Steps between C-alpha positions, in 0.01 A plus 500: 500500500638852420523758774637852470688641802441879481774672711371817663736721708593867565706637212850597582577757241853607577488432874695163482873507520688319220562222740144454609394497127763238425377289792136527387604390140695207645209393703253515208764324271533225758126462544442475119776246462343293789164510322650406169703216647171360660345510153204724611610839338325599183597870486613786720516875450623797697306808423644854468387755765141602479589855397579334151132379494241614252136387572256472212113482541178588326253734662173599326643365173808712519852350529677663801878469553640575856856529594586288808328212649117478545528380856591760756666297769827491687579150374534448121516186292869442461516174317352163421588134504281259301516141652362160396445315822257226608271709723456821712692351793815458275453859359478641864812303604691668207339844577621477860858457376492820266737772612221756477309352791776669730377847395158467335231248403495229248162451335436144378247483229400194290501533129178421323594516129841564331619553144761281351589369155245714342199379709315594811503207737324432825721450794508126574 
């Protein structure tokens, strides 16, 4: 079953020392390598800071483009890991090992449908 781990945490724009930044990168690299070695990692992505976000929506039939994130919160979505694991318990076990749990939340959300090889496929 596919689960996406959504990593939410306060953004650290410029407030981390080079050593702290390097340590965080090592922690995420190690975590991704562990997931990959276990054969459960499908993809992972670190997102740029939310100030680089552009939000698009339609209101009253008019396309609106807004600089910045739509959500106004202290924590932002910082990255994702997509896993293929047997069940929610396994996904929660992996989420509990994510470095981001030390400074934010990790949302675990099951996938319902995914797109691969030119087709929409139900999550099985």
